[in-house]
Biotite code that builds the C-alpha atoms (Angstrom):
import biotite.structure as struc

atoms = struc.array([
    struc.Atom([-0.120, 0.233, 0.098], chain_id="A", res_id=1, res_name="UNK", atom_name="CA", element="C"),
    struc.Atom([1.150, 3.566, -0.704], chain_id="A", res_id=2, res_name="UNK", atom_name="CA", element="C"),
    struc.Atom([2.324, 5.463, 2.336], chain_id="A", res_id=3, res_name="UNK", atom_name="CA", element="C"),
    struc.Atom([1.051, 9.210, 2.764], chain_id="A", res_id=4, res_name="UNK", atom_name="CA", element="C"),
    struc.Atom([2.342, 12.047, 4.861], chain_id="A", res_id=5, res_name="UNK", atom_name="CA", element="C"),
    struc.Atom([-0.509, 14.716, 5.756], chain_id="A", res_id=6, res_name="UNK", atom_name="CA", element="C"),
    struc.Atom([1.589, 17.902, 6.925], chain_id="A", res_id=7, res_name="UNK", atom_name="CA", element="C"),
    struc.Atom([-1.009, 20.361, 8.486], chain_id="A", res_id=8, res_name="UNK", atom_name="CA", element="C"),
    struc.Atom([-0.881, 22.366, 11.602], chain_id="A", res_id=9, res_name="UNK", atom_name="CA", element="C"),
    struc.Atom([-4.693, 22.087, 11.876], chain_id="A", res_id=10, res_name="UNK", atom_name="CA", element="C"),
    struc.Atom([-5.545, 18.883, 13.963], chain_id="A", res_id=11, res_name="UNK", atom_name="CA", element="C"),
    struc.Atom([-8.897, 18.472, 12.694], chain_id="A", res_id=12, res_name="UNK", atom_name="CA", element="C"),
    struc.Atom([-7.689, 18.650, 9.199], chain_id="A", res_id=13, res_name="UNK", atom_name="CA", element="C"),
    struc.Atom([-5.113, 16.241, 9.837], chain_id="A", res_id=14, res_name="UNK", atom_name="CA", element="C"),
    struc.Atom([-7.544, 13.830, 11.597], chain_id="A", res_id=15, res_name="UNK", atom_name="CA", element="C"),
    struc.Atom([-10.021, 14.059, 8.931], chain_id="A", res_id=16, res_name="UNK", atom_name="CA", element="C"),
    struc.Atom([-7.716, 13.251, 6.103], chain_id="A", res_id=17, res_name="UNK", atom_name="CA", element="C"),
    struc.Atom([-6.182, 10.553, 8.145], chain_id="A", res_id=18, res_name="UNK", atom_name="CA", element="C"),
    struc.Atom([-9.432, 8.857, 8.363], chain_id="A", res_id=19, res_name="UNK", atom_name="CA", element="C"),
    struc.Atom([-10.720, 9.713, 4.731], chain_id="A", res_id=20, res_name="UNK", atom_name="CA", element="C"),
    struc.Atom([-7.531, 8.574, 3.030], chain_id="A", res_id=21, res_name="UNK", atom_name="CA", element="C"),
    struc.Atom([-7.281, 5.561, 5.184], chain_id="A", res_id=22, res_name="UNK", atom_name="CA", element="C"),
    struc.Atom([-10.482, 4.437, 4.215], chain_id="A", res_id=23, res_name="UNK", atom_name="CA", element="C"),
    struc.Atom([-9.446, 4.639, 0.703], chain_id="A", res_id=24, res_name="UNK", atom_name="CA", element="C"),
    struc.Atom([-6.744, 2.107, 1.216], chain_id="A", res_id=25, res_name="UNK", atom_name="CA", element="C"),
    struc.Atom([-3.821, 4.287, 1.999], chain_id="A", res_id=26, res_name="UNK", atom_name="CA", element="C"),
    struc.Atom([-1.420, 3.952, 4.968], chain_id="A", res_id=27, res_name="UNK", atom_name="CA", element="C"),
    struc.Atom([-1.407, 7.753, 6.558], chain_id="A", res_id=28, res_name="UNK", atom_name="CA", element="C"),
    struc.Atom([0.898, 9.400, 8.800], chain_id="A", res_id=29, res_name="UNK", atom_name="CA", element="C"),
    struc.Atom([0.641, 13.164, 9.979], chain_id="A", res_id=30, res_name="UNK", atom_name="CA", element="C"),
    struc.Atom([2.656, 15.702, 10.955], chain_id="A", res_id=31, res_name="UNK", atom_name="CA", element="C"),
    struc.Atom([2.041, 19.537, 12.453], chain_id="A", res_id=32, res_name="UNK", atom_name="CA", element="C"),
    struc.Atom([5.260, 21.201, 11.213], chain_id="A", res_id=33, res_name="UNK", atom_name="CA", element="C"),
    struc.Atom([8.440, 20.669, 9.297], chain_id="A", res_id=34, res_name="UNK", atom_name="CA", element="C"),
    struc.Atom([10.201, 19.314, 12.209], chain_id="A", res_id=35, res_name="UNK", atom_name="CA", element="C"),
    struc.Atom([7.751, 16.309, 12.468], chain_id="A", res_id=36, res_name="UNK", atom_name="CA", element="C"),
    struc.Atom([7.892, 16.102, 8.687], chain_id="A", res_id=37, res_name="UNK", atom_name="CA", element="C"),
    struc.Atom([11.564, 15.566, 8.570], chain_id="A", res_id=38, res_name="UNK", atom_name="CA", element="C"),
    struc.Atom([11.262, 13.048, 11.290], chain_id="A", res_id=39, res_name="UNK", atom_name="CA", element="C"),
    struc.Atom([8.468, 10.991, 9.575], chain_id="A", res_id=40, res_name="UNK", atom_name="CA", element="C"),
    struc.Atom([10.557, 11.000, 6.201], chain_id="A", res_id=41, res_name="UNK", atom_name="CA", element="C"),
    struc.Atom([13.625, 9.865, 8.123], chain_id="A", res_id=42, res_name="UNK", atom_name="CA", element="C"),
    struc.Atom([11.902, 7.201, 9.783], chain_id="A", res_id=43, res_name="UNK", atom_name="CA", element="C"),
    struc.Atom([10.190, 5.475, 6.978], chain_id="A", res_id=44, res_name="UNK", atom_name="CA", element="C"),
    struc.Atom([9.793, 5.510, 3.108], chain_id="A", res_id=45, res_name="UNK", atom_name="CA", element="C"),
    struc.Atom([6.751, 8.047, 2.318], chain_id="A", res_id=46, res_name="UNK", atom_name="CA", element="C"),
    struc.Atom([5.239, 7.830, -1.570], chain_id="A", res_id=47, res_name="UNK", atom_name="CA", element="C"),
    struc.Atom([3.556, 11.411, -1.226], chain_id="A", res_id=48, res_name="UNK", atom_name="CA", element="C"),
    struc.Atom([3.369, 14.404, 0.976], chain_id="A", res_id=49, res_name="UNK", atom_name="CA", element="C"),
    struc.Atom([0.293, 16.371, 1.353], chain_id="A", res_id=50, res_name="UNK", atom_name="CA", element="C"),
    struc.Atom([1.682, 19.830, 2.547], chain_id="A", res_id=51, res_name="UNK", atom_name="CA", element="C"),
    struc.Atom([0.047, 22.684, 3.980], chain_id="A", res_id=52, res_name="UNK", atom_name="CA", element="C"),
    struc.Atom([1.216, 26.092, 2.693], chain_id="A", res_id=53, res_name="UNK", atom_name="CA", element="C"),
    struc.Atom([0.576, 28.262, 5.798], chain_id="A", res_id=54, res_name="UNK", atom_name="CA", element="C"),
    struc.Atom([2.722, 26.541, 8.961], chain_id="A", res_id=55, res_name="UNK", atom_name="CA", element="C"),
    struc.Atom([4.114, 27.864, 11.925], chain_id="A", res_id=56, res_name="UNK", atom_name="CA", element="C"),
    struc.Atom([7.896, 28.613, 11.857], chain_id="A", res_id=57, res_name="UNK", atom_name="CA", element="C"),
    struc.Atom([8.617, 27.171, 8.306], chain_id="A", res_id=58, res_name="UNK", atom_name="CA", element="C"),
    struc.Atom([6.007, 27.750, 5.501], chain_id="A", res_id=59, res_name="UNK", atom_name="CA", element="C"),
    struc.Atom([4.870, 24.956, 2.994], chain_id="A", res_id=60, res_name="UNK", atom_name="CA", element="C"),
    struc.Atom([6.871, 26.525, 0.143], chain_id="A", res_id=61, res_name="UNK", atom_name="CA", element="C"),
    struc.Atom([10.404, 26.434, 1.945], chain_id="A", res_id=62, res_name="UNK", atom_name="CA", element="C"),
    struc.Atom([9.593, 22.921, 3.155], chain_id="A", res_id=63, res_name="UNK", atom_name="CA", element="C"),
    struc.Atom([8.607, 21.837, -0.480], chain_id="A", res_id=64, res_name="UNK", atom_name="CA", element="C"),
    struc.Atom([11.789, 23.377, -2.015], chain_id="A", res_id=65, res_name="UNK", atom_name="CA", element="C"),
    struc.Atom([13.801, 21.537, 0.744], chain_id="A", res_id=66, res_name="UNK", atom_name="CA", element="C"),
    struc.Atom([12.084, 18.129, -0.053], chain_id="A", res_id=67, res_name="UNK", atom_name="CA", element="C"),
    struc.Atom([12.422, 18.609, -3.583], chain_id="A", res_id=68, res_name="UNK", atom_name="CA", element="C"),
    struc.Atom([16.304, 19.350, -3.216], chain_id="A", res_id=69, res_name="UNK", atom_name="CA", element="C"),
    struc.Atom([16.619, 15.937, -1.376], chain_id="A", res_id=70, res_name="UNK", atom_name="CA", element="C"),
    struc.Atom([14.211, 13.542, -3.075], chain_id="A", res_id=71, res_name="UNK", atom_name="CA", element="C"),
    struc.Atom([11.728, 13.104, -6.000], chain_id="A", res_id=72, res_name="UNK", atom_name="CA", element="C"),
    struc.Atom([8.941, 12.421, -3.551], chain_id="A", res_id=73, res_name="UNK", atom_name="CA", element="C"),
    struc.Atom([5.574, 13.693, -4.807], chain_id="A", res_id=74, res_name="UNK", atom_name="CA", element="C"),
    struc.Atom([3.956, 16.860, -3.079], chain_id="A", res_id=75, res_name="UNK", atom_name="CA", element="C"),
    struc.Atom([0.338, 18.302, -3.144], chain_id="A", res_id=76, res_name="UNK", atom_name="CA", element="C"),
    struc.Atom([0.300, 21.594, -1.663], chain_id="A", res_id=77, res_name="UNK", atom_name="CA", element="C"),
    struc.Atom([-2.920, 22.774, 0.231], chain_id="A", res_id=78, res_name="UNK", atom_name="CA", element="C"),
    struc.Atom([-3.710, 26.499, 1.014], chain_id="A", res_id=79, res_name="UNK", atom_name="CA", element="C"),
    struc.Atom([-6.425, 28.577, 2.514], chain_id="A", res_id=80, res_name="UNK", atom_name="CA", element="C"),
    struc.Atom([-5.668, 31.135, -0.018], chain_id="A", res_id=81, res_name="UNK", atom_name="CA", element="C"),
    struc.Atom([-6.760, 30.910, -3.557], chain_id="A", res_id=82, res_name="UNK", atom_name="CA", element="C"),
    struc.Atom([-4.473, 33.779, -4.919], chain_id="A", res_id=83, res_name="UNK", atom_name="CA", element="C"),
    struc.Atom([-3.052, 32.774, -8.447], chain_id="A", res_id=84, res_name="UNK", atom_name="CA", element="C"),
    struc.Atom([0.447, 33.754, -7.249], chain_id="A", res_id=85, res_name="UNK", atom_name="CA", element="C"),
    struc.Atom([0.505, 31.352, -4.574], chain_id="A", res_id=86, res_name="UNK", atom_name="CA", element="C"),
    struc.Atom([-0.260, 28.337, -6.825], chain_id="A", res_id=87, res_name="UNK", atom_name="CA", element="C"),
    struc.Atom([2.558, 29.651, -9.196], chain_id="A", res_id=88, res_name="UNK", atom_name="CA", element="C"),
    struc.Atom([5.050, 29.834, -6.422], chain_id="A", res_id=89, res_name="UNK", atom_name="CA", element="C"),
    struc.Atom([3.884, 26.339, -5.078], chain_id="A", res_id=90, res_name="UNK", atom_name="CA", element="C"),
    struc.Atom([4.387, 24.674, -8.629], chain_id="A", res_id=91, res_name="UNK", atom_name="CA", element="C"),
    struc.Atom([7.580, 26.597, -8.989], chain_id="A", res_id=92, res_name="UNK", atom_name="CA", element="C"),
    struc.Atom([9.009, 25.385, -5.641], chain_id="A", res_id=93, res_name="UNK", atom_name="CA", element="C"),
    struc.Atom([8.367, 21.733, -7.092], chain_id="A", res_id=94, res_name="UNK", atom_name="CA", element="C"),
    struc.Atom([4.885, 20.880, -5.973], chain_id="A", res_id=95, res_name="UNK", atom_name="CA", element="C"),
    struc.Atom([3.310, 18.384, -8.281], chain_id="A", res_id=96, res_name="UNK", atom_name="CA", element="C"),
    struc.Atom([-0.263, 19.753, -7.656], chain_id="A", res_id=97, res_name="UNK", atom_name="CA", element="C"),
    struc.Atom([-2.295, 22.518, -5.731], chain_id="A", res_id=98, res_name="UNK", atom_name="CA", element="C"),
    struc.Atom([-5.545, 22.467, -3.955], chain_id="A", res_id=99, res_name="UNK", atom_name="CA", element="C"),
    struc.Atom([-7.117, 25.373, -2.430], chain_id="A", res_id=100, res_name="UNK", atom_name="CA", element="C"),
    struc.Atom([-8.974, 24.994, 1.036], chain_id="A", res_id=101, res_name="UNK", atom_name="CA", element="C"),
    struc.Atom([-11.861, 24.463, 1.622], chain_id="A", res_id=102, res_name="UNK", atom_name="CA", element="C"),
    struc.Atom([-12.020, 21.229, -0.527], chain_id="A", res_id=103, res_name="UNK", atom_name="CA", element="C"),
    struc.Atom([-13.863, 18.203, -0.724], chain_id="A", res_id=104, res_name="UNK", atom_name="CA", element="C"),
    struc.Atom([-11.774, 15.108, 0.520], chain_id="A", res_id=105, res_name="UNK", atom_name="CA", element="C"),
    struc.Atom([-12.735, 13.275, -2.684], chain_id="A", res_id=106, res_name="UNK", atom_name="CA", element="C"),
    struc.Atom([-11.201, 15.930, -4.930], chain_id="A", res_id=107, res_name="UNK", atom_name="CA", element="C"),
    struc.Atom([-7.931, 15.488, -2.863], chain_id="A", res_id=108, res_name="UNK", atom_name="CA", element="C"),
    struc.Atom([-8.278, 11.946, -3.156], chain_id="A", res_id=109, res_name="UNK", atom_name="CA", element="C"),
    struc.Atom([-8.507, 11.744, -7.067], chain_id="A", res_id=110, res_name="UNK", atom_name="CA", element="C"),
    struc.Atom([-5.423, 14.124, -7.330], chain_id="A", res_id=111, res_name="UNK", atom_name="CA", element="C"),
    struc.Atom([-3.314, 11.944, -5.267], chain_id="A", res_id=112, res_name="UNK", atom_name="CA", element="C"),
    struc.Atom([-4.377, 9.125, -7.317], chain_id="A", res_id=113, res_name="UNK", atom_name="CA", element="C"),
    struc.Atom([-3.341, 11.000, -10.324], chain_id="A", res_id=114, res_name="UNK", atom_name="CA", element="C"),
    struc.Atom([0.008, 12.312, -9.177], chain_id="A", res_id=115, res_name="UNK", atom_name="CA", element="C"),
    struc.Atom([0.975, 8.661, -8.010], chain_id="A", res_id=116, res_name="UNK", atom_name="CA", element="C"),
    struc.Atom([-0.095, 7.363, -11.393], chain_id="A", res_id=117, res_name="UNK", atom_name="CA", element="C"),
    struc.Atom([1.855, 9.722, -13.159], chain_id="A", res_id=118, res_name="UNK", atom_name="CA", element="C"),
    struc.Atom([4.906, 9.230, -11.087], chain_id="A", res_id=119, res_name="UNK", atom_name="CA", element="C"),
    struc.Atom([4.889, 5.556, -11.648], chain_id="A", res_id=120, res_name="UNK", atom_name="CA", element="C"),
    struc.Atom([4.327, 5.665, -15.135], chain_id="A", res_id=121, res_name="UNK", atom_name="CA", element="C"),
    struc.Atom([7.918, 6.913, -15.815], chain_id="A", res_id=122, res_name="UNK", atom_name="CA", element="C"),
    struc.Atom([9.671, 4.729, -17.877], chain_id="A", res_id=123, res_name="UNK", atom_name="CA", element="C"),
    struc.Atom([12.225, 2.322, -16.102], chain_id="A", res_id=124, res_name="UNK", atom_name="CA", element="C"),
    struc.Atom([15.242, 3.565, -17.873], chain_id="A", res_id=125, res_name="UNK", atom_name="CA", element="C"),
    struc.Atom([14.438, 7.271, -17.015], chain_id="A", res_id=126, res_name="UNK", atom_name="CA", element="C"),
    struc.Atom([13.758, 7.229, -13.409], chain_id="A", res_id=127, res_name="UNK", atom_name="CA", element="C"),
    struc.Atom([15.449, 9.955, -11.326], chain_id="A", res_id=128, res_name="UNK", atom_name="CA", element="C"),
    struc.Atom([19.082, 8.943, -10.580], chain_id="A", res_id=129, res_name="UNK", atom_name="CA", element="C"),
    struc.Atom([20.605, 9.526, -7.002], chain_id="A", res_id=130, res_name="UNK", atom_name="CA", element="C"),
    struc.Atom([23.211, 12.083, -7.386], chain_id="A", res_id=131, res_name="UNK", atom_name="CA", element="C"),
    struc.Atom([25.020, 15.015, -5.449], chain_id="A", res_id=132, res_name="UNK", atom_name="CA", element="C"),
    struc.Atom([27.157, 16.580, -7.955], chain_id="A", res_id=133, res_name="UNK", atom_name="CA", element="C"),
    struc.Atom([27.689, 16.481, -11.580], chain_id="A", res_id=134, res_name="UNK", atom_name="CA", element="C"),
    struc.Atom([30.519, 18.172, -13.782], chain_id="A", res_id=135, res_name="UNK", atom_name="CA", element="C"),
    struc.Atom([30.483, 18.743, -17.474], chain_id="A", res_id=136, res_name="UNK", atom_name="CA", element="C"),
    struc.Atom([32.390, 21.083, -20.001], chain_id="A", res_id=137, res_name="UNK", atom_name="CA", element="C"),
    struc.Atom([34.073, 22.878, -16.881], chain_id="A", res_id=138, res_name="UNK", atom_name="CA", element="C"),
    struc.Atom([30.846, 23.481, -15.016], chain_id="A", res_id=139, res_name="UNK", atom_name="CA", element="C"),
    struc.Atom([30.034, 22.294, -11.630], chain_id="A", res_id=140, res_name="UNK", atom_name="CA", element="C"),
    struc.Atom([26.303, 21.414, -10.596], chain_id="A", res_id=141, res_name="UNK", atom_name="CA", element="C"),
    struc.Atom([26.191, 20.713, -6.841], chain_id="A", res_id=142, res_name="UNK", atom_name="CA", element="C"),
    struc.Atom([22.723, 19.286, -6.312], chain_id="A", res_id=143, res_name="UNK", atom_name="CA", element="C"),
    struc.Atom([23.048, 19.251, -2.494], chain_id="A", res_id=144, res_name="UNK", atom_name="CA", element="C"),
    struc.Atom([23.845, 22.865, -2.197], chain_id="A", res_id=145, res_name="UNK", atom_name="CA", element="C"),
    struc.Atom([21.465, 23.610, -5.343], chain_id="A", res_id=146, res_name="UNK", atom_name="CA", element="C"),
    struc.Atom([24.307, 25.816, -6.945], chain_id="A", res_id=147, res_name="UNK", atom_name="CA", element="C"),
    struc.Atom([25.537, 25.716, -10.583], chain_id="A", res_id=148, res_name="UNK", atom_name="CA", element="C"),
    struc.Atom([29.018, 27.252, -11.026], chain_id="A", res_id=149, res_name="UNK", atom_name="CA", element="C"),
    struc.Atom([30.687, 28.126, -14.382], chain_id="A", res_id=150, res_name="UNK", atom_name="CA", element="C"),
    struc.Atom([34.114, 27.588, -15.501], chain_id="A", res_id=151, res_name="UNK", atom_name="CA", element="C"),
    struc.Atom([35.309, 30.813, -13.952], chain_id="A", res_id=152, res_name="UNK", atom_name="CA", element="C"),
    struc.Atom([34.001, 29.856, -10.572], chain_id="A", res_id=153, res_name="UNK", atom_name="CA", element="C"),
    struc.Atom([31.093, 32.159, -10.671], chain_id="A", res_id=154, res_name="UNK", atom_name="CA", element="C"),
    struc.Atom([27.824, 30.938, -9.248], chain_id="A", res_id=155, res_name="UNK", atom_name="CA", element="C"),
    struc.Atom([24.953, 30.953, -11.813], chain_id="A", res_id=156, res_name="UNK", atom_name="CA", element="C"),
    struc.Atom([21.237, 31.592, -10.344], chain_id="A", res_id=157, res_name="UNK", atom_name="CA", element="C"),
    struc.Atom([18.670, 28.955, -11.295], chain_id="A", res_id=158, res_name="UNK", atom_name="CA", element="C"),
    struc.Atom([14.929, 29.233, -10.596], chain_id="A", res_id=159, res_name="UNK", atom_name="CA", element="C"),
    struc.Atom([13.520, 25.960, -9.328], chain_id="A", res_id=160, res_name="UNK", atom_name="CA", element="C"),
    struc.Atom([12.264, 24.786, -12.797], chain_id="A", res_id=161, res_name="UNK", atom_name="CA", element="C"),
    struc.Atom([15.608, 25.322, -14.182], chain_id="A", res_id=162, res_name="UNK", atom_name="CA", element="C"),
    struc.Atom([17.304, 23.551, -11.419], chain_id="A", res_id=163, res_name="UNK", atom_name="CA", element="C"),
    struc.Atom([14.869, 20.609, -11.998], chain_id="A", res_id=164, res_name="UNK", atom_name="CA", element="C"),
    struc.Atom([15.318, 20.551, -15.733], chain_id="A", res_id=165, res_name="UNK", atom_name="CA", element="C"),
    struc.Atom([18.997, 20.758, -15.443], chain_id="A", res_id=166, res_name="UNK", atom_name="CA", element="C"),
    struc.Atom([19.097, 17.623, -12.945], chain_id="A", res_id=167, res_name="UNK", atom_name="CA", element="C"),
    struc.Atom([17.170, 15.552, -15.333], chain_id="A", res_id=168, res_name="UNK", atom_name="CA", element="C"),
    struc.Atom([19.465, 16.696, -18.290], chain_id="A", res_id=169, res_name="UNK", atom_name="CA", element="C"),
    struc.Atom([22.727, 15.676, -16.600], chain_id="A", res_id=170, res_name="UNK", atom_name="CA", element="C"),
    struc.Atom([21.077, 12.516, -15.027], chain_id="A", res_id=171, res_name="UNK", atom_name="CA", element="C"),
    struc.Atom([20.198, 11.550, -18.781], chain_id="A", res_id=172, res_name="UNK", atom_name="CA", element="C"),
    struc.Atom([22.925, 12.687, -20.643], chain_id="A", res_id=173, res_name="UNK", atom_name="CA", element="C"),
    struc.Atom([23.147, 12.000, -24.411], chain_id="A", res_id=174, res_name="UNK", atom_name="CA", element="C"),
    struc.Atom([19.667, 10.570, -24.267], chain_id="A", res_id=175, res_name="UNK", atom_name="CA", element="C"),
    struc.Atom([17.023, 11.980, -26.435], chain_id="A", res_id=176, res_name="UNK", atom_name="CA", element="C"),
    struc.Atom([14.147, 13.241, -23.995], chain_id="A", res_id=177, res_name="UNK", atom_name="CA", element="C"),
    struc.Atom([10.674, 13.806, -25.635], chain_id="A", res_id=178, res_name="UNK", atom_name="CA", element="C"),
    struc.Atom([9.056, 16.862, -24.465], chain_id="A", res_id=179, res_name="UNK", atom_name="CA", element="C"),
    struc.Atom([6.440, 14.780, -22.300], chain_id="A", res_id=180, res_name="UNK", atom_name="CA", element="C"),
    struc.Atom([9.116, 12.913, -20.781], chain_id="A", res_id=181, res_name="UNK", atom_name="CA", element="C"),
    struc.Atom([10.936, 16.180, -19.746], chain_id="A", res_id=182, res_name="UNK", atom_name="CA", element="C"),
    struc.Atom([7.981, 17.419, -18.369], chain_id="A", res_id=183, res_name="UNK", atom_name="CA", element="C"),
    struc.Atom([7.147, 14.240, -16.561], chain_id="A", res_id=184, res_name="UNK", atom_name="CA", element="C"),
    struc.Atom([10.640, 13.986, -14.956], chain_id="A", res_id=185, res_name="UNK", atom_name="CA", element="C"),
    struc.Atom([11.258, 17.521, -14.140], chain_id="A", res_id=186, res_name="UNK", atom_name="CA", element="C"),
    struc.Atom([7.763, 18.104, -12.533], chain_id="A", res_id=187, res_name="UNK", atom_name="CA", element="C"),
    struc.Atom([5.779, 14.914, -12.248], chain_id="A", res_id=188, res_name="UNK", atom_name="CA", element="C"),
    struc.Atom([2.947, 16.444, -13.861], chain_id="A", res_id=189, res_name="UNK", atom_name="CA", element="C"),
    struc.Atom([1.421, 15.116, -17.411], chain_id="A", res_id=190, res_name="UNK", atom_name="CA", element="C"),
    struc.Atom([2.344, 16.452, -20.639], chain_id="A", res_id=191, res_name="UNK", atom_name="CA", element="C"),
    struc.Atom([-0.820, 18.350, -21.775], chain_id="A", res_id=192, res_name="UNK", atom_name="CA", element="C"),
    struc.Atom([-0.507, 21.968, -22.335], chain_id="A", res_id=193, res_name="UNK", atom_name="CA", element="C"),
    struc.Atom([3.101, 22.041, -20.632], chain_id="A", res_id=194, res_name="UNK", atom_name="CA", element="C"),
    struc.Atom([5.016, 21.496, -24.011], chain_id="A", res_id=195, res_name="UNK", atom_name="CA", element="C"),
    struc.Atom([5.334, 25.305, -24.484], chain_id="A", res_id=196, res_name="UNK", atom_name="CA", element="C"),
    struc.Atom([6.366, 25.926, -20.929], chain_id="A", res_id=197, res_name="UNK", atom_name="CA", element="C"),
    struc.Atom([9.187, 23.232, -21.109], chain_id="A", res_id=198, res_name="UNK", atom_name="CA", element="C"),
    struc.Atom([10.380, 25.081, -24.475], chain_id="A", res_id=199, res_name="UNK", atom_name="CA", element="C"),
    struc.Atom([10.764, 28.313, -22.561], chain_id="A", res_id=200, res_name="UNK", atom_name="CA", element="C"),
    struc.Atom([12.437, 26.670, -19.634], chain_id="A", res_id=201, res_name="UNK", atom_name="CA", element="C"),
    struc.Atom([14.896, 25.134, -21.966], chain_id="A", res_id=202, res_name="UNK", atom_name="CA", element="C"),
    struc.Atom([15.553, 28.465, -23.533], chain_id="A", res_id=203, res_name="UNK", atom_name="CA", element="C"),
    struc.Atom([16.262, 30.185, -20.341], chain_id="A", res_id=204, res_name="UNK", atom_name="CA", element="C"),
    struc.Atom([18.684, 27.305, -19.338], chain_id="A", res_id=205, res_name="UNK", atom_name="CA", element="C"),
    struc.Atom([20.523, 27.614, -22.628], chain_id="A", res_id=206, res_name="UNK", atom_name="CA", element="C"),
    struc.Atom([21.027, 31.240, -22.178], chain_id="A", res_id=207, res_name="UNK", atom_name="CA", element="C"),
    struc.Atom([22.444, 30.597, -18.366], chain_id="A", res_id=208, res_name="UNK", atom_name="CA", element="C"),
    struc.Atom([24.790, 27.978, -20.007], chain_id="A", res_id=209, res_name="UNK", atom_name="CA", element="C"),
    struc.Atom([25.915, 30.341, -22.615], chain_id="A", res_id=210, res_name="UNK", atom_name="CA", element="C"),
    struc.Atom([28.610, 29.200, -24.990], chain_id="A", res_id=211, res_name="UNK", atom_name="CA", element="C"),
    struc.Atom([29.362, 25.844, -22.948], chain_id="A", res_id=212, res_name="UNK", atom_name="CA", element="C"),
    struc.Atom([29.367, 22.930, -25.585], chain_id="A", res_id=213, res_name="UNK", atom_name="CA", element="C"),
    struc.Atom([30.525, 24.719, -28.479], chain_id="A", res_id=214, res_name="UNK", atom_name="CA", element="C"),
    struc.Atom([28.594, 26.281, -31.406], chain_id="A", res_id=215, res_name="UNK", atom_name="CA", element="C"),
    struc.Atom([25.535, 23.933, -30.889], chain_id="A", res_id=216, res_name="UNK", atom_name="CA", element="C"),
    struc.Atom([25.565, 24.277, -27.242], chain_id="A", res_id=217, res_name="UNK", atom_name="CA", element="C"),
    struc.Atom([24.844, 21.469, -24.669], chain_id="A", res_id=218, res_name="UNK", atom_name="CA", element="C"),
    struc.Atom([21.252, 21.356, -25.000], chain_id="A", res_id=219, res_name="UNK", atom_name="CA", element="C"),
    struc.Atom([20.534, 20.578, -28.644], chain_id="A", res_id=220, res_name="UNK", atom_name="CA", element="C"),
    struc.Atom([16.931, 20.128, -30.238], chain_id="A", res_id=221, res_name="UNK", atom_name="CA", element="C"),
    struc.Atom([16.272, 16.837, -32.024], chain_id="A", res_id=222, res_name="UNK", atom_name="CA", element="C"),
    struc.Atom([13.855, 17.635, -34.941], chain_id="A", res_id=223, res_name="UNK", atom_name="CA", element="C"),
    struc.Atom([10.452, 15.920, -34.167], chain_id="A", res_id=224, res_name="UNK", atom_name="CA", element="C"),
    struc.Atom([11.747, 14.157, -30.974], chain_id="A", res_id=225, res_name="UNK", atom_name="CA", element="C"),
    struc.Atom([12.825, 16.556, -28.367], chain_id="A", res_id=226, res_name="UNK", atom_name="CA", element="C"),
    struc.Atom([16.044, 17.612, -26.732], chain_id="A", res_id=227, res_name="UNK", atom_name="CA", element="C"),
    struc.Atom([19.405, 16.042, -25.980], chain_id="A", res_id=228, res_name="UNK", atom_name="CA", element="C"),
    struc.Atom([22.066, 17.210, -23.320], chain_id="A", res_id=229, res_name="UNK", atom_name="CA", element="C"),
    struc.Atom([25.127, 16.636, -25.491], chain_id="A", res_id=230, res_name="UNK", atom_name="CA", element="C"),
    struc.Atom([28.286, 16.398, -23.313], chain_id="A", res_id=231, res_name="UNK", atom_name="CA", element="C"),
    struc.Atom([30.554, 14.384, -21.181], chain_id="A", res_id=232, res_name="UNK", atom_name="CA", element="C"),
    struc.Atom([28.912, 14.431, -17.536], chain_id="A", res_id=233, res_name="UNK", atom_name="CA", element="C"),
    struc.Atom([30.701, 12.920, -14.438], chain_id="A", res_id=234, res_name="UNK", atom_name="CA", element="C"),
    struc.Atom([28.248, 12.153, -11.473], chain_id="A", res_id=235, res_name="UNK", atom_name="CA", element="C"),
    struc.Atom([29.459, 11.881, -8.030], chain_id="A", res_id=236, res_name="UNK", atom_name="CA", element="C"),
])
């Protein structure tokens, strides 16, 4: 059975979701804050985290960013605010889906099933690789520190989406990756209307890498197929 972790400072919501999701066949753990979330994640394998945005001490965005830097565990964010910017920030930090309160537990259940289905549908040869550091063409990509350093020793700032996309590229260097696989691997979401968004992210990442990889660059377009990271990558 899948193990879920509900992180919310409202005990009523934690208890309600634990009961409802338990009835649906999931093993459900709960946490009231970031400290309890870390403890639960260290103690056992969690297949998906339901994470409230508005938590005491550490907000859900910071916790989502931290979680995404350490693992590929899917995250569904909850918030009492329905502002579009909250949704954008949540997805930018690496959340796989987003749900505004109040909501029907059945809707959350449907979203959990969809996210787990998409995550488990990734081709076996394209599963995320465990890596802490990658070097290529004089660049250093430190995944633990979330830093990209150019050959001159300068730190190049990456957005959350750019970080995840580069992680996919270096982890699957010299493999042609269709857009739908790039979307699935970098965000866990389905392809759908994300194809233009992934093209924009690739374009921005190319600008950050500049002239690396020669005239054709490191990230090359393969016509009618997708993109390939064409370079020698050393993983550590």
